[in-house]
Backbone bond lengths (Angstrom), bond angles and torsions (degrees), N, CA, C in turn:
res aa  C-N    CA-C-N  psi(-1)  N-CA   C-N-CA  omega(-1)  CA-C   N-CA-C  phi
1 M - - - 1.466 - - 1.529 110.04 -
2 I 1.308 116.50 148.37 1.451 120.85 -176.11 1.521 110.20 -95.22
3 S 1.341 115.72 131.50 1.458 119.95 178.84 1.519 110.34 -69.28
4 S 1.315 115.74 141.52 1.469 120.31 -179.91 1.519 111.49 -104.57
5 S 1.357 116.73 17.99 1.456 119.81 -179.03 1.513 110.08 -64.39
6 K 1.316 115.81 147.74 1.459 121.30 -177.27 1.520 109.34 -120.92
7 L 1.336 114.76 147.34 1.454 119.33 174.43 1.526 109.19 -71.72
8 N 1.315 115.57 144.99 1.452 120.69 176.91 1.513 108.24 -95.58
9 Y 1.337 116.14 108.91 1.454 120.61 -177.91 1.528 112.50 -94.04
10 S 1.318 117.61 1.42 1.462 119.59 -173.63 1.517 111.68 -66.95
11 N 1.342 118.05 -35.43 1.453 120.31 -176.19 1.521 112.76 -66.81
12 I 1.314 117.39 -20.92 1.457 119.57 -177.26 1.523 111.34 -68.53
13 H 1.327 117.29 -19.28 1.467 120.30 -179.35 1.529 111.77 -84.90
14 K 1.328 119.01 -13.53 1.456 121.43 -177.61 1.521 108.70 -76.63
15 Q 1.322 117.39 113.89 1.442 121.44 -176.75 1.516 109.21 -147.86
16 P 1.325 117.62 153.19 1.455 120.95 179.15 1.526 111.00 -65.99
17 M 1.305 115.22 161.72 1.455 120.58 177.68 1.528 109.00 -65.52
18 A 1.308 117.63 137.70 1.454 122.10 179.88 1.513 108.45 -148.95
19 S 1.368 115.44 170.14 1.448 118.86 179.20 1.522 110.75 -65.33
20 Q 1.331 116.02 -33.42 1.450 121.63 177.46 1.532 108.49 -137.58
21 P 1.336 118.54 147.10 1.466 120.11 179.81 1.527 111.35 -70.59
22 V 1.331 115.47 150.41 1.461 120.58 177.41 1.519 110.18 -74.44
23 F 1.348 116.28 -37.55 1.451 121.11 -176.75 1.527 110.48 -107.19
24 S 1.314 114.78 148.76 1.454 121.27 177.13 1.525 110.10 -80.72
25 E 1.332 116.11 158.79 1.459 120.43 174.21 1.526 111.29 -72.13
26 E 1.318 116.83 -19.01 1.462 121.16 178.84 1.525 110.36 -72.92
27 K 1.330 116.03 138.36 1.463 121.37 -178.59 1.526 109.61 -133.90
28 N 1.316 114.49 162.22 1.461 118.39 173.30 1.530 108.83 -85.11
29 P 1.333 120.51 174.73 1.471 121.23 -175.19 1.519 114.76 -58.67
30 R 1.337 118.43 -23.96 1.466 120.88 178.94 1.523 112.64 -94.87
31 G 1.328 117.41 7.93 1.456 120.81 173.70 1.511 115.67 89.37
32 I 1.330 118.79 12.42 1.463 120.17 177.77 1.527 108.24 -81.87
33 P 1.339 117.90 123.33 1.468 119.84 -177.10 1.522 112.54 -70.84
34 K 1.307 114.42 149.47 1.453 121.45 179.11 1.521 110.34 -87.05
35 A 1.330 116.14 144.28 1.463 121.17 176.33 1.523 109.09 -89.97
36 P 1.332 118.42 118.03 1.465 119.67 -178.38 1.524 111.34 -75.16
37 F 1.318 116.72 142.30 1.454 120.52 175.38 1.518 109.00 -80.86
38 I 1.321 117.16 130.09 1.465 122.12 -177.91 1.523 108.85 -86.32
39 E 1.318 115.48 107.43 1.464 119.76 179.86 1.525 111.30 -83.96
40 N 1.338 117.23 -47.45 1.463 121.93 -178.58 1.522 108.88 -108.42
41 I 1.315 116.76 101.27 1.464 121.00 -175.40 1.518 111.34 -66.07
42 V 1.322 117.26 -42.54 1.470 120.75 -178.55 1.521 110.36 -60.66
43 S 1.326 116.56 -45.90 1.456 120.51 179.42 1.531 110.88 -64.30
44 Y 1.325 117.48 -39.31 1.470 120.58 -179.19 1.526 110.89 -65.47
45 L 1.345 116.23 -43.09 1.464 119.53 -177.43 1.523 112.57 -75.20
46 G 1.326 116.69 -23.73 1.460 119.08 178.54 1.504 114.21 104.85
47 G 1.335 118.54 13.71 1.455 121.04 177.01 1.514 111.32 144.15
48 P 1.336 117.20 163.95 1.472 120.74 -177.65 1.512 114.15 -69.77
49 D 1.331 117.96 -17.35 1.467 121.34 -179.02 1.531 112.33 -107.23
50 A 1.309 116.65 12.63 1.466 120.03 -176.93 1.525 110.77 -71.12
51 E 1.347 115.12 152.42 1.455 121.01 176.80 1.531 110.20 -77.32
52 V 1.324 115.90 148.34 1.462 120.24 -178.90 1.530 112.61 -109.06
53 E 1.338 117.18 -9.05 1.466 118.92 -176.22 1.531 111.56 -62.13
54 G 1.342 116.54 -43.76 1.459 120.38 -179.68 1.531 112.84 -62.59
55 P 1.346 117.46 -53.42 1.464 118.78 177.62 1.522 113.63 -58.81
56 L 1.335 117.20 -40.09 1.464 119.04 179.70 1.527 111.50 -64.20
57 K 1.328 116.19 -37.28 1.462 119.19 177.87 1.526 110.70 -66.55
58 R 1.336 116.17 -39.77 1.465 119.18 178.13 1.529 111.07 -65.74
59 F 1.327 116.32 -35.66 1.462 119.09 176.13 1.529 110.56 -62.82
60 Q 1.331 115.98 -42.47 1.469 119.43 179.48 1.533 111.02 -65.20
61 D 1.334 117.00 -38.28 1.463 120.21 176.85 1.529 110.42 -63.79
62 A 1.337 116.30 -41.76 1.459 119.92 179.06 1.524 110.77 -64.72
63 L 1.324 116.65 -41.59 1.463 120.25 177.48 1.519 111.22 -61.28
64 A 1.330 115.88 -40.00 1.466 119.55 179.39 1.530 110.85 -63.16
65 K 1.334 117.32 -39.14 1.469 120.57 179.05 1.528 111.04 -68.08
66 Y 1.324 115.83 -43.75 1.469 118.91 177.90 1.529 110.97 -61.27
67 R 1.326 116.50 -43.13 1.465 119.72 -177.93 1.530 111.33 -68.83
68 Y 1.330 116.48 -33.62 1.466 118.80 176.52 1.530 110.17 -63.91
69 M 1.343 116.19 -45.38 1.470 119.30 177.51 1.518 111.40 -63.86
70 D 1.331 116.69 -37.55 1.462 120.26 178.32 1.529 110.45 -60.89
71 G 1.343 116.61 -43.56 1.455 119.85 178.87 1.513 112.43 -65.08
72 T 1.343 116.40 -41.38 1.459 120.31 179.83 1.525 111.58 -64.76
73 L 1.322 116.42 -43.58 1.466 120.21 -179.99 1.529 111.79 -69.86
74 T 1.324 117.01 -31.90 1.459 119.72 176.23 1.528 110.31 -63.36
75 Q 1.337 116.68 -40.89 1.465 120.62 176.40 1.521 111.06 -65.00
76 R 1.333 116.51 -41.17 1.462 119.74 178.32 1.524 110.71 -63.09
77 R 1.322 116.65 -41.77 1.470 119.56 179.02 1.529 110.70 -60.72
78 A 1.335 116.81 -44.53 1.470 120.03 179.79 1.522 110.67 -62.36
79 S 1.338 116.59 -39.94 1.466 120.06 179.54 1.522 111.36 -64.77
80 L 1.328 116.84 -43.44 1.462 120.64 179.78 1.522 111.37 -66.36
81 E 1.330 116.86 -40.90 1.457 120.04 179.97 1.528 111.60 -66.20
82 E 1.329 116.20 -22.10 1.466 120.05 175.84 1.526 111.45 -84.75
83 K 1.336 116.79 -36.21 1.461 120.33 -174.59 1.529 113.28 -81.82
84 I 1.317 117.84 -32.84 1.463 120.05 -177.06 1.530 112.00 -60.06
85 P 1.336 119.93 -45.06 1.470 118.26 175.97 1.532 112.97 -61.04
86 D 1.335 117.35 -34.90 1.469 120.12 178.03 1.526 110.94 -64.61
87 I 1.333 116.23 -41.54 1.467 119.38 178.43 1.522 110.31 -64.53
88 K 1.339 116.03 -41.32 1.471 119.61 179.87 1.522 110.95 -63.08
89 K 1.342 117.10 -42.80 1.467 119.93 179.35 1.526 111.04 -63.85
90 T 1.332 115.98 -40.82 1.467 119.10 178.67 1.523 110.70 -65.02
91 L 1.330 116.81 -42.91 1.459 121.08 178.82 1.528 110.78 -62.53
92 D 1.332 116.65 -42.99 1.470 119.65 178.52 1.525 111.03 -60.61
93 M 1.321 116.86 -39.59 1.458 120.43 -178.86 1.520 111.06 -67.34
94 V 1.318 117.43 -43.18 1.468 120.31 -179.48 1.528 109.91 -66.59
95 E 1.322 116.93 -39.18 1.466 119.64 176.99 1.536 111.06 -65.50
96 F 1.324 116.43 -35.16 1.466 120.00 176.26 1.529 110.48 -62.89
97 L 1.336 116.31 -43.82 1.464 119.71 178.16 1.526 110.82 -63.42
98 K 1.324 116.19 -37.94 1.461 120.28 178.16 1.535 110.43 -63.89
99 D 1.338 116.61 -47.05 1.461 120.48 179.04 1.533 111.12 -62.52
100 R 1.304 116.16 -38.68 1.460 119.54 -179.35 1.521 111.26 -65.29
101 R 1.333 115.40 -39.39 1.469 119.07 178.08 1.523 110.36 -65.38
102 E 1.323 116.03 -32.24 1.463 119.47 -179.62 1.523 111.96 -85.85
103 G 1.346 117.06 2.87 1.455 120.97 178.36 1.501 114.39 75.81
104 K 1.384 116.19 22.93 1.458 120.15 -179.20 1.519 109.90 -104.85
105 S 1.309 115.68 159.21 1.457 121.17 177.03 1.519 108.64 -95.17
106 S 1.338 117.10 124.30 1.464 120.73 179.83 1.516 112.33 -89.53
107 S 1.332 117.40 -3.71 1.460 120.19 -178.20 1.511 113.29 -97.76
108 G 1.356 117.94 0.73 1.454 121.45 174.90 1.515 113.74 70.69
109 E 1.344 118.96 37.02 1.457 121.63 179.59 1.525 109.87 -71.36
110 D 1.314 116.17 160.13 1.462 121.53 -178.18 1.517 110.38 -62.42
111 E 1.319 116.13 125.31 1.461 120.11 179.54 1.524 111.54 -79.15
112 D 1.361 117.68 -11.67 1.464 119.92 -179.96 1.521 112.67 -74.59
113 D 1.344 116.31 -19.95 1.460 120.47 -178.96 1.520 108.30 -84.33
114 L 1.337 117.42 95.89 1.461 121.36 -175.04 1.512 111.97 -66.75
115 D 1.337 116.89 -32.13 1.460 119.29 179.52 1.523 110.68 -64.08
116 D 1.346 115.15 -42.55 1.467 118.37 179.08 1.519 110.22 -63.21
117 L 1.323 117.11 -40.14 1.462 119.49 179.83 1.513 111.02 -64.66
118 D 1.313 116.57 -39.48 1.466 119.36 177.94 1.520 110.98 -63.58
119 D 1.353 116.04 -39.45 1.457 118.96 179.06 1.518 110.77 -65.28
120 E 1.344 116.99 -38.54 1.457 119.74 179.49 1.522 110.79 -64.64
121 E 1.316 115.97 -43.35 1.457 119.15 -177.96 1.520 110.76 -64.88
122 S 1.347 116.36 -37.14 1.454 118.83 -179.01 1.516 112.20 -74.02
123 S 1.381 114.93 -27.31 1.469 118.07 -178.90 1.520 113.03 -91.40
124 S 1.356 117.28 -9.16 1.464 118.93 -176.41 1.513 112.47 -66.36
125 S 1.336 115.96 -23.21 1.460 118.68 -179.65 1.515 112.50 -88.45
126 K 1.356 116.44 -10.43 1.456 119.57 179.69 1.524 110.05 -79.66
127 P 1.355 117.45 155.18 1.467 119.66 176.19 1.522 110.68 -60.60
128 L 1.306 115.88 144.07 1.460 121.53 -178.42 1.523 108.84 -95.74
129 T 1.319 117.09 120.54 1.463 121.58 178.86 1.523 109.01 -89.93
130 M 1.324 115.38 125.53 1.459 120.29 -177.13 1.517 110.07 -136.39
131 T 1.312 115.16 159.87 1.470 122.53 175.57 1.517 108.38 -105.74
132 F 1.320 116.94 128.88 1.460 119.97 179.11 1.524 109.64 -126.49
133 E 1.309 115.50 155.71 1.462 122.33 -172.65 1.524 110.43 -87.77
134 L 1.328 115.56 125.90 1.461 121.02 173.13 1.524 111.14 -93.12
135 N 1.325 115.00 -36.82 1.454 121.39 179.07 1.521 107.28 -150.33
136 D 1.322 116.91 -174.84 1.461 120.13 -175.40 1.524 112.02 -57.07
137 T 1.318 117.70 -38.76 1.475 120.41 -177.54 1.521 112.12 -123.57
138 L 1.320 117.69 15.92 1.457 121.18 -176.64 1.525 110.01 -121.90
139 Y 1.329 116.25 124.57 1.461 121.81 -178.31 1.533 109.53 -127.82
140 A 1.324 115.71 156.38 1.459 121.42 177.75 1.524 109.01 -141.80
141 E 1.340 115.78 157.94 1.455 120.91 178.11 1.523 110.11 -97.45
142 A 1.320 114.67 148.64 1.462 120.29 177.71 1.515 109.07 -148.37
143 E 1.313 116.27 153.02 1.458 121.82 176.46 1.523 109.29 -103.11
144 L 1.336 115.10 127.69 1.458 120.82 179.32 1.518 109.57 -100.16
145 Q 1.321 115.39 118.48 1.456 120.38 175.69 1.523 109.43 -78.37
146 D 1.308 115.50 154.70 1.461 120.17 178.25 1.523 109.60 -62.14
147 S 1.340 116.29 124.28 1.467 120.47 -177.40 1.519 109.23 -150.84
148 D 1.308 115.71 153.80 1.462 120.35 176.89 1.525 111.18 -103.01
149 T 1.333 116.19 14.40 1.463 121.40 -176.99 1.519 109.95 -127.21
150 V 1.324 115.78 139.52 1.465 121.72 173.92 1.524 108.39 -128.30
151 Y 1.324 115.50 160.72 1.466 121.75 179.20 1.524 108.63 -116.48
152 L 1.327 115.69 130.43 1.463 121.52 -177.64 1.522 110.22 -119.40
153 W 1.349 114.90 135.19 1.460 119.49 172.99 1.528 108.76 -75.08
154 L 1.317 116.29 130.77 1.463 121.23 178.60 1.521 112.33 -105.44
155 G 1.326 116.11 1.42 1.458 120.30 -177.54 1.510 111.14 95.56
156 A 1.346 115.44 164.03 1.468 121.84 -179.97 1.528 111.37 55.04
157 N 1.347 115.75 38.83 1.468 121.81 178.81 1.525 113.14 58.47
158 V 1.324 115.61 33.63 1.469 120.77 179.43 1.532 108.74 -114.23
159 M 1.322 116.11 129.51 1.451 122.00 176.61 1.522 108.72 -129.50
160 L 1.350 115.61 136.19 1.454 120.50 179.40 1.524 109.47 -128.77
161 S 1.321 114.83 151.90 1.467 119.85 177.34 1.522 109.64 -93.56
162 Y 1.337 115.38 143.06 1.457 122.06 179.31 1.529 108.40 -137.23
163 K 1.316 116.21 146.20 1.449 119.86 166.12 1.530 108.00 -65.36
164 I 1.314 116.54 150.17 1.464 120.02 -173.46 1.533 112.77 -55.69
165 P 1.331 121.02 -46.74 1.478 119.34 178.47 1.531 112.54 -60.26
166 A 1.345 116.20 -40.07 1.466 119.47 179.32 1.522 110.77 -66.74
167 A 1.328 116.93 -38.01 1.457 120.81 178.88 1.529 110.77 -64.82
168 I 1.327 116.70 -41.83 1.466 120.17 178.55 1.530 110.73 -63.05
169 A 1.328 116.47 -44.46 1.464 120.02 179.26 1.529 110.87 -61.85
170 L 1.346 116.82 -41.79 1.464 120.94 179.95 1.527 110.86 -64.17
171 L 1.323 116.25 -47.32 1.463 120.11 -178.07 1.527 111.34 -65.56
172 Q 1.330 116.83 -38.17 1.464 119.25 177.99 1.525 111.29 -63.66
173 S 1.340 116.67 -40.43 1.466 119.87 179.03 1.523 111.02 -67.47
174 K 1.341 116.40 -40.13 1.460 119.92 178.84 1.525 111.37 -67.36
175 L 1.316 116.71 -37.53 1.455 120.33 178.09 1.521 110.91 -65.42
176 A 1.330 116.66 -44.02 1.467 120.30 178.95 1.532 110.56 -62.88
177 A 1.350 116.78 -41.99 1.465 120.25 179.72 1.525 111.08 -65.12
178 A 1.339 116.32 -40.56 1.462 120.09 -179.24 1.530 110.92 -66.91
179 E 1.321 117.27 -41.06 1.464 120.09 179.93 1.527 111.08 -67.25
180 T 1.341 116.59 -37.60 1.468 119.42 175.85 1.515 111.08 -65.30
181 S 1.338 115.98 -42.75 1.466 120.36 178.65 1.523 111.02 -62.26
182 L 1.325 117.17 -40.72 1.470 120.23 178.72 1.523 110.60 -64.70
183 K 1.337 117.07 -42.45 1.467 120.56 178.49 1.529 110.49 -60.69
184 N 1.347 117.09 -45.30 1.462 120.69 179.31 1.522 111.37 -64.88
185 T 1.325 116.55 -38.92 1.460 120.57 -179.57 1.520 110.74 -64.15
186 I 1.325 117.05 -42.76 1.467 120.59 178.71 1.533 110.21 -63.76
187 E 1.337 116.77 -41.20 1.470 119.95 177.61 1.529 110.81 -63.26
188 D 1.339 116.95 -41.90 1.465 120.43 179.55 1.521 111.23 -64.66
189 L 1.335 117.71 -39.19 1.463 120.70 178.26 1.523 111.06 -63.54
190 E 1.318 116.85 -42.19 1.468 119.69 177.83 1.523 110.56 -64.17
191 F 1.334 116.50 -41.77 1.462 120.66 179.15 1.531 110.36 -63.95
192 L 1.334 116.72 -44.82 1.463 120.54 -179.02 1.520 111.53 -61.29
193 R 1.314 116.59 -42.07 1.465 119.00 -178.12 1.521 111.44 -67.21
194 E 1.322 116.84 -30.78 1.466 119.55 173.76 1.531 110.49 -66.00
195 Q 1.344 116.16 -41.68 1.468 119.84 -179.21 1.528 111.13 -68.83
196 I 1.324 117.03 -36.14 1.464 120.24 176.80 1.522 109.85 -62.75
197 T 1.326 116.83 -41.81 1.464 120.34 178.26 1.518 111.35 -62.96
198 V 1.342 116.41 -44.74 1.469 120.24 179.41 1.521 110.55 -61.36
199 M 1.349 117.15 -43.37 1.461 120.21 -178.43 1.525 111.19 -67.85
200 E 1.326 117.47 -35.57 1.468 120.06 176.50 1.531 110.45 -66.56
201 V 1.334 116.49 -38.65 1.469 119.96 177.41 1.529 110.01 -65.54
202 N 1.334 117.62 -43.32 1.470 121.17 177.36 1.523 110.97 -58.19
203 T 1.340 116.04 -44.76 1.464 120.41 -179.66 1.525 110.66 -61.58
204 A 1.323 116.37 -45.81 1.466 119.99 -179.13 1.531 111.37 -64.51
205 R 1.328 117.48 -41.05 1.465 120.54 -178.03 1.527 111.01 -66.20
206 V 1.345 117.00 -42.93 1.469 119.99 179.45 1.528 110.13 -66.06
207 Y 1.323 116.63 -42.67 1.468 120.25 -179.73 1.531 110.14 -63.20
208 N 1.325 118.01 -46.38 1.465 121.23 -179.49 1.523 111.10 -65.78
209 W 1.345 116.16 -36.41 1.462 119.25 176.96 1.523 110.53 -62.46
210 D 1.321 116.82 -40.79 1.470 120.85 179.30 1.523 110.94 -66.53
211 V 1.326 116.98 -40.74 1.472 120.35 177.56 1.527 110.42 -61.15
212 K 1.325 116.16 -44.91 1.461 120.29 179.16 1.524 110.74 -63.69
213 R 1.348 116.70 -41.29 1.467 120.11 -179.69 1.526 110.83 -62.75
214 R 1.331 116.86 -43.09 1.468 120.33 179.96 1.526 111.39 -65.59
215 R 1.337 116.55 -38.27 1.461 119.86 179.57 1.526 110.34 -66.19
216 E 1.327 116.64 -43.60 1.468 119.85 178.94 1.528 110.93 -64.16
217 K 1.332 115.46 -35.91 1.462 118.80 179.45 1.523 110.75 -65.88
218 R 1.352 116.22 -41.51 1.462 119.34 178.77 1.532 110.96 -65.23
219 E 1.332 115.28 -38.88 1.466 118.57 179.52 1.523 111.13 -64.17
220 K 1.341 117.43 -41.12 1.470 120.23 178.69 1.517 111.02 -65.07
221 E 1.338 115.74 -41.28 1.472 119.08 178.24 1.509 111.22 -63.53
222 G 1.359 115.94 -37.31 1.458 119.41 177.08 1.508 112.47 -65.72
223 Q 1.321 116.64 -38.88 1.458 120.51 178.59 1.523 111.04 -66.63
224 R 1.347 116.94 -37.37 1.466 119.34 177.83 1.532 110.82 -65.34
225 S 1.322 115.78 -39.33 1.466 119.05 -179.96 1.511 110.97 -64.02
226 V 1.324 116.48 -41.70 1.466 119.74 177.92 1.514 110.71 -64.88
227 A 1.337 117.75 -40.37 1.449 121.36 179.54 1.521 111.28 -64.13
228 D 1.364 116.52 -39.26 1.452 119.87 179.04 1.519 111.33 -65.74
229 L 1.327 117.61 -36.06 1.459 120.42 178.39 1.509 111.43 -67.63
230 D 1.361 116.08 -35.88 1.467 118.70 178.79 1.517 110.74 -69.62
């Protein structure tokens, strides 16, 4: 079963008071705030003589939050990509049992071969011998008697019995939810990586602007000293 836990994005908005906010009011559909690109550094900082240590620290805090969410969503994506094939295999098996009970072939054999169809009908009432996994490299054979009930693991060591139609409906809903969650997770990861890039660019631009400002200040002070000597 797929976990429906959600990331809490509310903490990302908590930030110290500043001349301009670190995060934009614009968000993606899951509530992740957008990182605004700083076009005018002087205006953002509050003047040509403003300190940059505070804004740079806030940028680093924002980057840390984005990267934390990126790591969490990457783990969620890996989990979903592992669970979706398991759900599909389980759904295929339950549908196979349903088709077998209805006397249909789930393997798509030629219906023109009447002898094969007769053999299927005569064997549909016999126990079905299958191989099931006990461990990663350990398998065993078992005979499945004709039944209208299946047992599904729900997680946390919980197993419940379902009638075959109910099991198919449940698995189909879980598969659809998992695929939607995976699609949203991939979109969020792409969005986050864009915001990380923007925030890294903002950090570099502010830092380089400060370096240039300090260099120009030293040059002006040097020129004044030379003028005073003259």
